[in-house]
C-alpha positions as CSV (number, residue, x, y, z in Angstrom):
1,M,97.4,129.1,96.1
2,T,95.5,126.1,97.4
3,N,92.7,126.4,94.8
4,N,95.3,126.2,92.0
5,Y,96.9,122.9,93.2
6,F,95.6,121.1,90.1
7,V,94.8,123.1,87.0
8,A,93.4,121.9,83.7
9,E,92.5,124.6,81.2
10,N,91.2,124.1,77.7
11,L,92.1,120.4,77.3
12,C,90.6,119.8,73.8
13,K,90.1,116.5,71.9
14,T,88.3,115.9,68.6
15,W,87.3,112.7,67.0
16,K,86.8,112.4,63.3
17,D,84.7,109.8,61.5
18,S,85.1,109.4,57.7
19,G,86.4,113.0,57.6
20,E,83.6,114.5,59.6
21,I,83.9,115.7,63.2
22,S,81.9,113.3,65.3
23,K,82.8,114.5,68.8
24,Q,84.7,117.3,70.6
25,I,85.6,117.8,74.2
26,S,86.8,121.0,75.9
27,F,87.6,120.5,79.6
28,S,88.7,122.8,82.4
29,L,89.0,122.2,86.1
30,R,90.7,123.9,89.1
31,A,91.0,121.6,92.2
32,E,92.2,122.2,95.7
33,K,94.8,120.0,97.3
34,S,93.4,116.7,98.8
35,S,90.0,117.3,97.2
36,M,88.0,114.8,95.1
37,T,86.2,115.8,91.9
38,A,83.7,113.5,90.3
39,L,83.1,113.5,86.5
40,V,79.6,112.3,85.8
41,G,78.1,111.6,82.4
42,P,76.7,108.9,80.1
43,S,78.9,106.4,78.2
44,G,80.6,108.1,75.3
45,S,80.6,111.6,76.8
46,G,84.4,111.7,77.0
47,K,85.1,111.0,80.7
48,S,87.8,108.4,80.2
49,T,89.5,110.5,77.4
50,I,89.8,113.4,79.9
51,L,91.6,111.2,82.4
52,R,93.9,109.9,79.7
53,M,94.8,113.4,78.6
54,I,95.6,114.3,82.2
55,A,97.7,111.1,82.7
56,G,99.6,111.7,79.4
57,F,98.3,108.7,77.5
58,V,96.5,110.9,75.0
59,A,97.8,114.3,73.8
60,P,95.3,117.2,73.7
61,D,94.8,118.6,70.2
62,N,95.9,122.1,71.3
63,L,99.0,120.9,73.1
64,K,101.1,123.9,71.9
65,K,98.4,126.6,72.0
66,D,96.2,127.6,74.9
67,C,96.2,124.3,76.8
68,I,97.3,124.4,80.5
69,L,97.9,121.3,82.8
70,S,99.7,121.7,86.1
71,L,100.0,119.9,89.4
72,D,101.5,121.5,92.5
73,G,103.1,124.2,90.3
74,K,104.6,121.7,87.8
75,N,103.7,121.8,84.1
76,L,102.5,118.3,83.3
77,L,102.4,118.8,79.6
78,S,106.2,118.9,79.5
79,L,106.5,115.5,81.3
80,P,106.0,111.9,80.1
81,P,103.3,109.9,81.9
82,G,105.8,108.2,84.3
83,K,107.2,111.5,85.6
84,R,103.8,113.2,86.3
85,N,103.3,111.8,89.8
86,V,99.8,110.8,88.7
87,G,98.3,107.4,89.5
88,M,95.4,105.8,87.7
89,V,92.9,103.1,88.7
90,F,91.1,101.6,85.7
91,Q,87.6,100.0,85.4
92,N,89.3,96.6,85.2
93,A,92.1,95.8,87.7
94,T,94.7,95.2,84.9
95,L,96.9,93.2,87.2
96,F,99.9,91.3,85.8
97,P,98.7,87.7,85.6
98,H,102.2,86.1,85.9
99,L,103.1,88.0,89.2
100,T,101.9,87.3,92.7
101,I,99.7,89.8,94.4
102,E,102.6,91.0,96.5
103,D,104.8,91.5,93.4
104,N,101.9,93.3,91.6
105,V,101.7,95.8,94.4
106,A,105.5,96.1,94.6
107,Y,105.9,96.6,90.8
108,G,105.9,100.4,90.9
109,L,108.3,100.5,93.7
110,R,110.7,98.3,91.8
111,C,110.4,100.5,88.8
112,A,111.2,103.5,91.0
113,G,114.5,101.9,92.0
114,K,113.7,100.2,95.4
115,G,115.3,96.8,96.1
116,K,113.3,93.6,95.7
117,E,113.1,92.7,99.4
118,E,112.3,96.3,100.5
119,S,109.6,96.5,97.9
120,R,108.0,93.2,98.9
121,K,108.1,94.2,102.6
122,M,106.4,97.5,101.8
123,A,103.8,95.8,99.6
124,A,103.0,93.2,102.3
125,E,102.5,96.0,104.9
126,F,100.3,97.9,102.5
127,L,98.2,94.9,101.6
128,E,97.2,94.7,105.3
129,K,95.6,98.1,105.0
130,F,93.3,96.7,102.4
131,E,92.6,93.5,104.4
132,L,94.6,91.4,101.9
133,A,97.4,90.2,104.1
134,G,96.8,86.5,103.3
135,F,96.8,87.1,99.6
136,S,100.5,87.9,99.1
137,K,101.6,84.7,97.3
138,R,98.4,84.2,95.3
139,K,98.0,85.0,91.6
140,P,95.4,87.4,90.2
141,E,93.4,84.6,88.6
142,S,92.4,83.4,92.1
143,L,90.8,86.7,93.1
144,S,87.2,87.9,93.0
145,G,86.5,91.2,91.2
146,G,86.4,93.1,94.4
147,E,89.6,91.6,95.7
148,A,91.4,92.4,92.4
149,Q,90.2,96.0,92.4
150,R,91.5,96.4,96.0
151,V,94.9,95.1,94.8
152,A,94.8,97.6,92.0
153,L,94.1,100.4,94.5
154,A,96.9,99.3,96.7
155,R,99.3,99.1,93.7
156,T,98.5,102.7,92.8
157,L,98.4,104.3,96.2
158,I,101.6,102.7,97.5
159,L,103.5,105.1,95.3
160,W,102.0,108.2,97.0
161,P,100.8,109.9,93.8
162,K,99.8,113.6,94.2
163,L,96.9,113.0,91.8
164,V,94.9,109.8,91.4
165,L,92.6,109.3,88.5
166,F,89.7,106.8,89.0
167,D,88.2,105.5,85.7
168,E,84.9,103.9,86.9
169,P,86.8,101.6,89.2
170,L,83.6,100.2,90.9
171,S,81.3,99.8,87.9
172,A,82.0,96.1,87.4
173,L,81.2,95.2,91.0
174,D,77.9,94.4,92.7
175,T,76.2,97.0,94.9
176,S,77.5,95.8,98.3
177,L,81.1,95.7,97.0
178,R,80.8,99.1,95.4
179,K,79.7,100.7,98.6
180,R,82.5,99.0,100.6
181,L,85.2,100.0,98.1
182,A,83.8,103.5,97.9
183,K,84.3,103.8,101.6
184,D,87.9,102.5,101.3
185,I,88.7,105.1,98.7
186,V,87.3,107.9,100.9
187,M,89.2,106.6,103.9
188,M,92.5,106.3,101.9
189,Q,92.1,109.7,100.5
190,K,91.8,111.2,103.9
191,E,94.7,109.2,105.2
192,R,97.1,109.8,102.3
193,G,95.9,113.3,101.3
194,F,96.0,112.8,97.5
195,T,93.9,114.9,95.1
196,G,91.5,112.8,93.0
197,I,89.3,112.8,89.9
198,F,86.7,110.1,90.0
199,V,84.8,109.1,86.8
200,T,81.4,107.5,87.2
201,H,77.9,107.4,85.7
202,D,76.4,106.9,89.2
203,I,75.3,110.2,90.7
204,Q,74.9,108.7,94.2
205,E,78.4,107.3,94.1
206,A,79.7,110.6,92.9
207,E,78.0,112.4,95.8
208,F,79.5,110.0,98.3
209,V,83.1,110.1,97.2
210,S,83.5,113.7,96.0
211,D,83.7,117.3,97.1
212,K,82.7,118.6,93.7
213,I,80.8,117.1,90.8
214,L,81.1,118.1,87.1
215,Y,78.4,116.9,84.6
216,L,79.3,116.0,81.0
217,K,76.6,116.1,78.4
């Protein structure tokens, strides 16, 4: 069923401070294919932790109990992060400083087994989509914040993930760049048809990029 394309049920995480429970999250979401859901809430409400549980970087506390996490009919809880077909774009671009922009974008393709030249060719073609064609041989240190984040988007989306997690990817940018990149994300989602979860503290940004908004207290 379409409305069960992505299912997260009862993802729970608890933090303890000096033996006392300081925070607890219980999260559930059902999302349609090619939809975008925004998670909105103040800093410290657990938005990033939810994304990390979905990506597999953090294990839910109830992993073997009533927790459900599935994508396109596959149980994600039984798969390591690299096998989940889930991409993630972080608040900071987290590019490899020693690699060129072209090789940064091609990195995932190389890990997936594609040849060096084929990967670079695909990366160069994809950089054009993000208006970064002249940046191929440059290093990340030469990029502005907006340019680096566009490279990070290209590096994630070139792998055609079924689910893309956005962890406040625009929060470090100025207003004009935020609006431009938000438009790019909406355009790429329509073009490539991925399902997305977009974390932000900006309600206007959430309304622009998403089909559904969840508020975290």
